[in-house]
C-alpha positions, -999 to 999 in steps of 0.1 A, spaced: -657 491 72 -665 505 106 -689 533 116 -692 554 147 -714 582 159 -694 607 178 -707 632 203 -679 658 209 -681 681 239 -660 711 249 -653 744 232 -662 729 198 -686 755 183 -674 788 169 -639 775 164 -643 760 129 -645 725 142 -669 713 115 -648 728 87 -617 713 101 -633 679 105 -646 679 69 -611 685 56 -595 659 79 -622 633 70 -618 639 33 -580 637 35 -584 604 54 -609 590 30 -636 587 57 -673 591 48 -700 607 69 -712 641 82 -707 665 110 -732 690 126 -736 713 156 -760 704 183 -782 728 203 -764 720 235 -731 734 222 -715 701 212 -707 686 178 -721 653 165 -706 633 137 -711 601 118 -678 586 105 -674 555 84 -646 539 65 -616 516 70 -606 509 106 -573 526 105 -586 557 88 -616 561 112 -595 554 142 -569 580 131 -597 606 125 -612 600 160 -578 604 175 -573 637 157 -608 648 169 -597 644 205 -575 675 199 -594 693 171 -584 725 154 -562 751 171 -589 771 189 -609 741 201 -609 724 235 -622 689 234 -633 677 269 -649 644 259 -660 622 230 -687 596 233 -682 570 206 -709 545 197 -708 518 170 -734 522 142 -744 504 110 -733 526 81 -762 539 60 -761 523 26 -761 556 7 -732 572 27 -705 587 5 -682 616 9 -681 638 40 -704 668 45 -711 695 70 -747 697 80 
């Protein structure tokens, strides 16, 4: 299992990015959460199998149709022991 904290910048709020990411993560079998940040970016914690997480991160670089992703900072994390499912915060 791998786990990353993502900090996604661009036009990512007000374009259903969080809802899109919840659906994509659930479809891929990735656990974690996604939330808006006060600075207009989106933050997410994603954990799961290497292929599933890598695929989700790749899809996040494009995002939903109305989004514009300028940059994603990706940092390795230790997955929380109680992490299950994928939620919007």
